[in-house]
N, CA, C and O atoms as a GROMACS GRO file, in nm:
protein
  400
    1ARG      N    1   1.995  -0.879  -0.653
    1ARG     CA    2   1.875  -0.960  -0.666
    1ARG      C    3   1.827  -0.963  -0.810
    1ARG      O    4   1.844  -0.867  -0.886
    2PHE      N    5   1.767  -1.073  -0.846
    2PHE     CA    6   1.706  -1.089  -0.978
    2PHE      C    7   1.559  -1.121  -0.957
    2PHE      O    8   1.522  -1.182  -0.857
    3ALA      N    9   1.476  -1.080  -1.050
    3ALA     CA   10   1.335  -1.117  -1.044
    3ALA      C   11   1.286  -1.153  -1.183
    3ALA      O   12   1.325  -1.090  -1.282
    4HIS      N   13   1.201  -1.254  -1.191
    4HIS     CA   14   1.132  -1.286  -1.316
    4HIS      C   15   0.989  -1.239  -1.297
    4HIS      O   16   0.917  -1.286  -1.209
    5VAL      N   17   0.949  -1.145  -1.382
    5VAL     CA   18   0.824  -1.071  -1.361
    5VAL      C   19   0.742  -1.059  -1.489
    5VAL      O   20   0.796  -1.053  -1.599
    6ARG      N   21   0.611  -1.055  -1.470
    6ARG     CA   22   0.519  -1.015  -1.577
    6ARG      C   23   0.450  -0.889  -1.529
    6ARG      O   24   0.438  -0.866  -1.409
    7HIS      N   25   0.405  -0.807  -1.623
    7HIS     CA   26   0.321  -0.695  -1.581
    7HIS      C   27   0.221  -0.660  -1.690
    7HIS      O   28   0.237  -0.695  -1.807
    8ILE      N   29   0.118  -0.591  -1.646
    8ILE     CA   30   0.020  -0.533  -1.738
    8ILE      C   31   0.031  -0.383  -1.716
    8ILE      O   32   0.018  -0.335  -1.603
    9LEU      N   33   0.055  -0.311  -1.823
    9LEU     CA   34   0.066  -0.165  -1.815
    9LEU      C   35  -0.053  -0.104  -1.886
    9LEU      O   36  -0.074  -0.126  -2.005
   10VAL      N   37  -0.130  -0.025  -1.812
   10VAL     CA   38  -0.246   0.042  -1.871
   10VAL      C   39  -0.238   0.192  -1.840
   10VAL      O   40  -0.175   0.232  -1.743
   11PRO      N   41  -0.304   0.274  -1.922
   11PRO     CA   42  -0.290   0.419  -1.908
   11PRO      C   43  -0.371   0.483  -1.795
   11PRO      O   44  -0.342   0.595  -1.755
   12ASN      N   45  -0.473   0.413  -1.743
   12ASN     CA   46  -0.555   0.480  -1.642
   12ASN      C   47  -0.601   0.387  -1.530
   12ASN      O   48  -0.596   0.264  -1.542
   13LYS      N   49  -0.646   0.450  -1.422
   13LYS     CA   50  -0.686   0.379  -1.302
   13LYS      C   51  -0.805   0.286  -1.323
   13LYS      O   52  -0.801   0.171  -1.279
   14PRO      N   53  -0.913   0.333  -1.390
   14PRO     CA   54  -1.027   0.242  -1.410
   14PRO      C   55  -0.988   0.113  -1.482
   14PRO      O   56  -1.036   0.006  -1.447
   15GLU      N   57  -0.902   0.123  -1.582
   15GLU     CA   58  -0.858   0.005  -1.655
   15GLU      C   59  -0.776  -0.087  -1.565
   15GLU      O   60  -0.792  -0.209  -1.568
   16ALA      N   61  -0.689  -0.027  -1.485
   16ALA     CA   62  -0.607  -0.105  -1.392
   16ALA      C   63  -0.696  -0.179  -1.293
   16ALA      O   64  -0.673  -0.295  -1.261
   17LYS      N   65  -0.798  -0.110  -1.245
   17LYS     CA   66  -0.892  -0.167  -1.147
   17LYS      C   67  -0.968  -0.285  -1.209
   17LYS      O   68  -0.985  -0.389  -1.146
   18LEU      N   69  -1.015  -0.268  -1.331
   18LEU     CA   70  -1.087  -0.375  -1.401
   18LEU      C   71  -1.000  -0.499  -1.420
   18LEU      O   72  -1.044  -0.611  -1.393
   19CYS      N   73  -0.878  -0.478  -1.466
   19CYS     CA   74  -0.786  -0.590  -1.488
   19CYS      C   75  -0.755  -0.661  -1.356
   19CYS      O   76  -0.758  -0.784  -1.348
   20LEU      N   77  -0.725  -0.583  -1.254
   20LEU     CA   78  -0.691  -0.640  -1.124
   20LEU      C   79  -0.805  -0.724  -1.069
   20LEU      O   80  -0.784  -0.835  -1.020
   21GLU      N   81  -0.927  -0.671  -1.077
   21GLU     CA   82  -1.043  -0.744  -1.026
   21GLU      C   83  -1.066  -0.873  -1.105
   21GLU      O   84  -1.100  -0.977  -1.047
   22ALA      N   85  -1.048  -0.867  -1.236
   22ALA     CA   86  -1.066  -0.986  -1.320
   22ALA      C   87  -0.966  -1.095  -1.281
   22ALA      O   88  -1.000  -1.213  -1.278
   23ILE      N   89  -0.843  -1.054  -1.252
   23ILE     CA   90  -0.739  -1.150  -1.212
   23ILE      C   91  -0.773  -1.211  -1.076
   23ILE      O   92  -0.763  -1.332  -1.056
   24GLN      N   93  -0.812  -1.125  -0.983
   24GLN     CA   94  -0.842  -1.172  -0.847
   24GLN      C   95  -0.962  -1.265  -0.843
   24GLN      O   96  -0.969  -1.354  -0.758
   25GLU      N   97  -1.057  -1.246  -0.934
   25GLU     CA   98  -1.178  -1.327  -0.934
   25GLU      C   99  -1.166  -1.453  -1.020
   25GLU      O  100  -1.253  -1.540  -1.015
   26ALA      N  101  -1.060  -1.462  -1.098
   26ALA     CA  102  -1.045  -1.574  -1.191
   26ALA      C  103  -1.013  -1.705  -1.118
   26ALA      O  104  -0.946  -1.707  -1.015
   27LYS      N  105  -1.062  -1.814  -1.176
   27LYS     CA  106  -1.029  -1.947  -1.122
   27LYS      C  107  -0.880  -1.976  -1.142
   27LYS      O  108  -0.815  -2.037  -1.057
   28LYS      N  109  -0.828  -1.932  -1.255
   28LYS     CA  110  -0.685  -1.949  -1.284
   28LYS      C  111  -0.625  -1.810  -1.304
   28LYS      O  112  -0.616  -1.761  -1.417
   29PRO      N  113  -0.584  -1.747  -1.194
   29PRO     CA  114  -0.538  -1.607  -1.201
   29PRO      C  115  -0.424  -1.581  -1.298
   29PRO      O  116  -0.424  -1.480  -1.368
   30LEU      N  117  -0.326  -1.671  -1.303
   30LEU     CA  118  -0.212  -1.647  -1.393
   30LEU      C  119  -0.255  -1.653  -1.540
   30LEU      O  120  -0.210  -1.574  -1.622
   31LYS      N  121  -0.343  -1.748  -1.570
   31LYS     CA  122  -0.394  -1.760  -1.707
   31LYS      C  123  -0.469  -1.631  -1.746
   31LYS      O  124  -0.453  -1.580  -1.856
   32GLU      N  125  -0.550  -1.581  -1.655
   32GLU     CA  126  -0.625  -1.457  -1.677
   32GLU      C  127  -0.528  -1.340  -1.694
   32GLU      O  128  -0.547  -1.255  -1.782
   33PHE      N  129  -0.426  -1.336  -1.609
   33PHE     CA  130  -0.325  -1.230  -1.616
   33PHE      C  131  -0.262  -1.225  -1.756
   33PHE      O  132  -0.251  -1.118  -1.816
   34LYS      N  133  -0.222  -1.343  -1.806
   34LYS     CA  134  -0.158  -1.350  -1.938
   34LYS      C  135  -0.252  -1.302  -2.048
   34LYS      O  136  -0.212  -1.230  -2.140
   35LYS      N  137  -0.378  -1.343  -2.038
   35LYS     CA  138  -0.478  -1.305  -2.138
   35LYS      C  139  -0.499  -1.153  -2.139
   35LYS      O  140  -0.503  -1.090  -2.244
   36LEU      N  141  -0.512  -1.095  -2.019
   36LEU     CA  142  -0.533  -0.950  -2.008
   36LEU      C  143  -0.410  -0.872  -2.054
   36LEU      O  144  -0.423  -0.766  -2.114
   37ALA      N  145  -0.292  -0.925  -2.024
   37ALA     CA  146  -0.168  -0.857  -2.066
   37ALA      C  147  -0.164  -0.848  -2.217
   37ALA      O  148  -0.131  -0.743  -2.274
   38LYS      N  149  -0.198  -0.958  -2.282
   38LYS     CA  150  -0.195  -0.963  -2.428
   38LYS      C  151  -0.297  -0.865  -2.487
   38LYS      O  152  -0.271  -0.800  -2.588
   39LYS      N  153  -0.413  -0.857  -2.421
   39LYS     CA  154  -0.521  -0.775  -2.474
   39LYS      C  155  -0.508  -0.626  -2.443
   39LYS      O  156  -0.536  -0.542  -2.528
   40TYR      N  157  -0.465  -0.593  -2.321
   40TYR     CA  158  -0.472  -0.453  -2.276
   40TYR      C  159  -0.339  -0.382  -2.253
   40TYR      O  160  -0.334  -0.259  -2.258
   41SER      N  161  -0.231  -0.457  -2.227
   41SER     CA  162  -0.107  -0.390  -2.189
   41SER      C  163  -0.053  -0.302  -2.302
   41SER      O  164  -0.047  -0.345  -2.418
   42THR      N  165  -0.013  -0.180  -2.267
   42THR     CA  166   0.043  -0.088  -2.366
   42THR      C  167   0.194  -0.107  -2.377
   42THR      O  168   0.259  -0.043  -2.460
   43CYS      N  169   0.250  -0.194  -2.295
   43CYS     CA  170   0.394  -0.224  -2.300
   43CYS      C  171   0.418  -0.325  -2.412
   43CYS      O  172   0.332  -0.408  -2.441
   44SER      N  173   0.535  -0.320  -2.473
   44SER     CA  174   0.566  -0.415  -2.580
   44SER      C  175   0.569  -0.559  -2.527
   44SER      O  176   0.558  -0.654  -2.605
   45SER      N  177   0.583  -0.575  -2.394
   45SER     CA  178   0.582  -0.710  -2.336
   45SER      C  179   0.443  -0.772  -2.344
   45SER      O  180   0.428  -0.893  -2.322
   46GLY      N  181   0.343  -0.693  -2.376
   46GLY     CA  182   0.206  -0.745  -2.389
   46GLY      C  183   0.196  -0.860  -2.487
   46GLY      O  184   0.121  -0.955  -2.465
   47SER      N  185   0.273  -0.852  -2.596
   47SER     CA  186   0.270  -0.958  -2.697
   47SER      C  187   0.327  -1.089  -2.641
   47SER      O  188   0.301  -1.196  -2.695
   48LYS      N  189   0.405  -1.078  -2.533
   48LYS     CA  190   0.461  -1.198  -2.468
   48LYS      C  191   0.382  -1.227  -2.340
   48LYS      O  192   0.435  -1.282  -2.244
   49LYS      N  193   0.254  -1.189  -2.340
   49LYS     CA  194   0.165  -1.208  -2.225
   49LYS      C  195   0.219  -1.139  -2.100
   49LYS      O  196   0.202  -1.188  -1.988
   50GLY      N  197   0.283  -1.025  -2.120
   50GLY     CA  198   0.330  -0.943  -2.009
   50GLY      C  199   0.467  -0.983  -1.955
   50GLY      O  200   0.514  -0.924  -1.858
   51ASP      N  201   0.530  -1.083  -2.016
   51ASP     CA  202   0.655  -1.135  -1.962
   51ASP      C  203   0.771  -1.038  -1.985
   51ASP      O  204   0.807  -1.009  -2.099
   52LEU      N  205   0.829  -0.990  -1.877
   52LEU     CA  206   0.946  -0.903  -1.886
   52LEU      C  207   1.076  -0.983  -1.874
   52LEU      O  208   1.186  -0.929  -1.887
   53GLY      N  209   1.061  -1.112  -1.850
   53GLY     CA  210   1.180  -1.196  -1.831
   53GLY      C  211   1.244  -1.164  -1.697
   53GLY      O  212   1.179  -1.114  -1.606
   54GLU      N  213   1.373  -1.193  -1.688
   54GLU     CA  214   1.444  -1.169  -1.563
   54GLU      C  215   1.513  -1.034  -1.571
   54GLU      O  216   1.572  -1.000  -1.674
   55PHE      N  217   1.507  -0.959  -1.464
   55PHE     CA  218   1.582  -0.835  -1.460
   55PHE      C  219   1.661  -0.827  -1.330
   55PHE      O  220   1.630  -0.896  -1.233
   56VAL      N  221   1.762  -0.742  -1.331
   56VAL     CA  222   1.848  -0.724  -1.215
   56VAL      C  223   1.803  -0.601  -1.140
   56VAL      O  224   1.756  -0.504  -1.199
   57GLU      N  225   1.816  -0.605  -1.010
   57GLU     CA  226   1.780  -0.491  -0.926
   57GLU      C  227   1.848  -0.365  -0.979
   57GLU      O  228   1.967  -0.365  -1.009
   58GLY      N  229   1.770  -0.256  -0.989
   58GLY     CA  230   1.825  -0.131  -1.039
   58GLY      C  231   1.792  -0.103  -1.185
   58GLY      O  232   1.819   0.006  -1.235
   59GLN      N  233   1.733  -0.202  -1.253
   59GLN     CA  234   1.701  -0.184  -1.396
   59GLN      C  235   1.568  -0.112  -1.419
   59GLN      O  236   1.550  -0.046  -1.521
   60MET      N  237   1.476  -0.126  -1.324
   60MET     CA  238   1.341  -0.072  -1.341
   60MET      C  239   1.323   0.055  -1.259
   60MET      O  240   1.404   0.085  -1.172
   61VAL      N  241   1.215   0.128  -1.286
   61VAL     CA  242   1.188   0.248  -1.206
   61VAL      C  243   1.162   0.208  -1.061
   61VAL      O  244   1.113   0.098  -1.034
   62GLN      N  245   1.194   0.299  -0.970
   62GLN     CA  246   1.191   0.270  -0.826
   62GLN      C  247   1.057   0.215  -0.776
   62GLN      O  248   1.055   0.114  -0.705
   63GLU      N  249   0.946   0.279  -0.813
   63GLU     CA  250   0.815   0.235  -0.762
   63GLU      C  251   0.787   0.091  -0.804
   63GLU      O  252   0.732   0.012  -0.727
   64PHE      N  253   0.826   0.058  -0.927
   64PHE     CA  254   0.805  -0.076  -0.981
   64PHE      C  255   0.887  -0.177  -0.900
   64PHE      O  256   0.835  -0.281  -0.857
   65GLU      N  257   1.014  -0.145  -0.880
   65GLU     CA  258   1.100  -0.236  -0.804
   65GLU      C  259   1.056  -0.252  -0.660
   65GLU      O  260   1.057  -0.363  -0.608
   66ASP      N  261   1.018  -0.143  -0.596
   66ASP     CA  262   0.972  -0.151  -0.456
   66ASP      C  263   0.858  -0.251  -0.444
   66ASP      O  264   0.853  -0.331  -0.351
   67GLU      N  265   0.766  -0.246  -0.541
   67GLU     CA  266   0.652  -0.337  -0.541
   67GLU      C  267   0.697  -0.481  -0.564
   67GLU      O  268   0.653  -0.572  -0.494
   68VAL      N  269   0.784  -0.501  -0.662
   68VAL     CA  270   0.833  -0.636  -0.694
   68VAL      C  271   0.899  -0.700  -0.571
   68VAL      O  272   0.868  -0.813  -0.534
   69TRP      N  273   0.991  -0.626  -0.508
   69TRP     CA  274   1.066  -0.684  -0.395
   69TRP      C  275   0.977  -0.708  -0.273
   69TRP      O  276   1.013  -0.785  -0.185
   70SER      N  277   0.863  -0.643  -0.268
   70SER     CA  278   0.775  -0.662  -0.152
   70SER      C  279   0.675  -0.777  -0.172
   70SER      O  280   0.605  -0.815  -0.079
   71MET      N  281   0.669  -0.831  -0.294
   71MET     CA  282   0.569  -0.934  -0.324
   71MET      C  283   0.618  -1.076  -0.301
   71MET      O  284   0.738  -1.104  -0.307
   72GLN      N  285   0.524  -1.164  -0.274
   72GLN     CA  286   0.553  -1.308  -0.265
   72GLN      C  287   0.547  -1.365  -0.406
   72GLN      O  288   0.450  -1.341  -0.477
   73PRO      N  289   0.648  -1.440  -0.448
   73PRO     CA  290   0.641  -1.501  -0.582
   73PRO      C  291   0.518  -1.590  -0.597
   73PRO      O  292   0.475  -1.658  -0.504
   74GLU      N  293   0.465  -1.588  -0.719
   74GLU     CA  294   0.347  -1.667  -0.758
   74GLU      C  295   0.223  -1.637  -0.673
   74GLU      O  296   0.137  -1.723  -0.655
   75SER      N  297   0.215  -1.514  -0.623
   75SER     CA  298   0.094  -1.478  -0.550
   75SER      C  299   0.010  -1.385  -0.638
   75SER      O  300   0.063  -1.310  -0.720
   76VAL      N  301  -0.120  -1.391  -0.618
   76VAL     CA  302  -0.213  -1.308  -0.695
   76VAL      C  303  -0.194  -1.163  -0.652
   76VAL      O  304  -0.196  -1.133  -0.533
   77PRO      N  305  -0.176  -1.072  -0.748
   77PRO     CA  306  -0.154  -0.931  -0.711
   77PRO      C  307  -0.273  -0.876  -0.632
   77PRO      O  308  -0.389  -0.903  -0.663
   78GLN      N  309  -0.242  -0.798  -0.529
   78GLN     CA  310  -0.345  -0.739  -0.443
   78GLN      C  311  -0.376  -0.594  -0.479
   78GLN      O  312  -0.475  -0.538  -0.433
   79ARG      N  313  -0.290  -0.535  -0.559
   79ARG     CA  314  -0.310  -0.393  -0.595
   79ARG      C  315  -0.233  -0.363  -0.722
   79ARG      O  316  -0.155  -0.445  -0.772
   80PHE      N  317  -0.257  -0.243  -0.774
   80PHE     CA  318  -0.177  -0.196  -0.887
   80PHE      C  319  -0.096  -0.076  -0.837
   80PHE      O  320  -0.128  -0.018  -0.734
   81ILE      N  321   0.006  -0.040  -0.911
   81ILE     CA  322   0.088   0.075  -0.873
   81ILE      C  323   0.098   0.172  -0.989
   81ILE      O  324   0.073   0.136  -1.104
   82LYS      N  325   0.136   0.294  -0.958
   82LYS     CA  326   0.149   0.397  -1.060
   82LYS      C  327   0.296   0.437  -1.073
   82LYS      O  328   0.365   0.456  -0.973
   83THR      N  329   0.343   0.449  -1.198
   83THR     CA  330   0.476   0.504  -1.225
   83THR      C  331   0.457   0.610  -1.334
   83THR      O  332   0.344   0.637  -1.375
   84GLN      N  333   0.567   0.668  -1.380
   84GLN     CA  334   0.553   0.769  -1.486
   84GLN      C  335   0.503   0.708  -1.617
   84GLN      O  336   0.462   0.780  -1.707
   85PHE      N  337   0.507   0.574  -1.627
   85PHE     CA  338   0.463   0.508  -1.750
   85PHE      C  339   0.313   0.478  -1.751
   85PHE      O  340   0.255   0.455  -1.857
   86GLY      N  341   0.252   0.478  -1.634
   86GLY     CA  342   0.111   0.444  -1.624
   86GLY      C  343   0.087   0.357  -1.502
   86GLY      O  344   0.157   0.368  -1.401
   87PHE      N  345  -0.014   0.270  -1.512
   87PHE     CA  346  -0.052   0.185  -1.400
   87PHE      C  347  -0.011   0.041  -1.430
   87PHE      O  348  -0.038  -0.012  -1.538
   88HIS      N  349   0.055  -0.020  -1.333
   88HIS     CA  350   0.108  -0.156  -1.351
   88HIS      C  351   0.038  -0.254  -1.257
   88HIS      O  352   0.013  -0.224  -1.140
   89ILE      N  353   0.008  -0.371  -1.311
   89ILE     CA  354  -0.030  -0.484  -1.229
   89ILE      C  355   0.084  -0.582  -1.248
   89ILE      O  356   0.122  -0.615  -1.361
   90ILE      N  357   0.140  -0.629  -1.138
   90ILE     CA  358   0.263  -0.708  -1.144
   90ILE      C  359   0.240  -0.850  -1.096
   90ILE      O  360   0.171  -0.874  -0.996
   91TRP      N  361   0.300  -0.944  -1.167
   91TRP     CA  362   0.301  -1.085  -1.124
   91TRP      C  363   0.447  -1.124  -1.113
   91TRP      O  364   0.522  -1.119  -1.211
   92VAL      N  365   0.489  -1.165  -0.994
   92VAL     CA  366   0.628  -1.206  -0.971
   92VAL      C  367   0.636  -1.358  -0.978
   92VAL      O  368   0.570  -1.427  -0.900
   93HIS      N  369   0.715  -1.410  -1.071
   93HIS     CA  370   0.735  -1.554  -1.080
   93HIS      C  371   0.840  -1.600  -0.980
   93HIS      O  372   0.821  -1.699  -0.909
   94SER      N  373   0.951  -1.527  -0.974
   94SER     CA  374   1.057  -1.568  -0.882
   94SER      C  375   1.146  -1.451  -0.847
   94SER      O  376   1.160  -1.356  -0.924
   95ILE      N  377   1.207  -1.460  -0.730
   95ILE     CA  378   1.307  -1.364  -0.686
   95ILE      C  379   1.428  -1.445  -0.642
   95ILE      O  380   1.415  -1.538  -0.562
   96LYS      N  381   1.544  -1.411  -0.696
   96LYS     CA  382   1.665  -1.485  -0.661
   96LYS      C  383   1.772  -1.389  -0.613
   96LYS      O  384   1.783  -1.276  -0.662
   97LEU      N  385   1.848  -1.434  -0.516
   97LEU     CA  386   1.965  -1.357  -0.473
   97LEU      C  387   2.082  -1.399  -0.561
   97LEU      O  388   2.085  -1.513  -0.608
   98PRO      N  389   2.177  -1.310  -0.583
   98PRO     CA  390   2.287  -1.339  -0.676
   98PRO      C  391   2.358  -1.471  -0.650
   98PRO      O  392   2.400  -1.538  -0.745
   99GLU      N  393   2.374  -1.510  -0.525
   99GLU     CA  394   2.449  -1.633  -0.498
   99GLU      C  395   2.368  -1.761  -0.521
   99GLU      O  396   2.423  -1.870  -0.513
  100GLU      N  397   2.239  -1.747  -0.549
  100GLU     CA  398   2.155  -1.866  -0.572
  100GLU      C  399   2.176  -1.925  -0.710
  100GLU      O  400   2.114  -2.025  -0.746
   0.00000   0.00000   0.00000
């Protein structure tokens, strides 16, 4: 499987909660997501508005992948997750199976 994903990586729960709520309450959630990623994400993808591009299954840490594969593409994130890197809010653009 392949996924095209954006994420916002922040160091603590309160920050993750603030970002998540701002995205959920926004009129244009994806636009808000990109803005927050640029402003707050500690990942180098922040400069690309959180865009991680496409990755193949097995490339990311398990908790991150579990969340990605369970999400509906282009849906507003309902929660954040924790990995050894910090707290992630994930936006899935697309999920493709290898034969697609």
